[in-house]
N, C-alpha and C positions, 0 to 999 in steps of 0.2 A: 676755533675748535667746534663751537656749537653748530655753525653753518655746515662744516664738514660732516658732522654727525647726522644732521638733518638730511643732507644730500645722500648719505649712505642708506639711511632709513628709507628715503624716497625710492632709491634704486631697488631696495629689497621688495618694496610693495609693487614696483613696476615689473619685476621679473616675471616672465611667463606671459606677459601681455603682448598681443599681436596688434600692431598698428597698420591699418589699411589706408591706402591713399583715397582721397575723397573723389567720388564720381564727378565727372565734368560733363557738361552738355556737349552734344555732337558739334555744335558751332564753335565751341572753345577749342576742340581738337583740330578742327578745320583751320581755325585762325593760327594755331601753332604751326601747322604745315605751311601756311601762307607766309609766316614770318621766316621760314626756312627757304623761301624762294619757290615754293610750289604754287601752281594755279589749280585749285581744286575744281574739277569739272563735274564730279558726281560724288554723292555721299549716301550711305545707307547704314542701317543697323541690322546685323544678322547674328543670331545666336548670342546676343549680348555683347558683341564686338562691333566697333565702328569700322566700316570699310570705305575707303576713298579711292577714286580714280583722280589722278592729278598729273599735270604737265610740269616738266622742269627741263630746261635746256634742250627743248625739242623732242624729249622722250616722254612717253606715257608710262606712268607708274601705278601699280596696285599697292595700296598701303592699308594695313590693318593695325588698329590700336585698341587697347582695352579702354574701359570707361574712365580711367584716370589719365588718358592720353599717352600711356606708355606704348612704345612701338612694339608690335608683336611680329609683323612681317612687312617687308618692303621689297618689291621686285619690279624690274622693267617689264611692261606688258608688251609682248611681241605682236 
């Protein structure tokens, strides 16, 4: 009973708080792409976003991620 009450109190204090993902270095996001089968051939930081050119299955991809390595955009580069 006491642990349930403490948990509810904790939830009340946490209400309204926004949790942000932790920033990752550019290399960590590149490694994440490589673990998905991409070969990263170029990387850059532009306007606070990570931009990659990568190869996968004979196709060249343009990939944009935020600083927590969340995928923002991915498209085949013609």
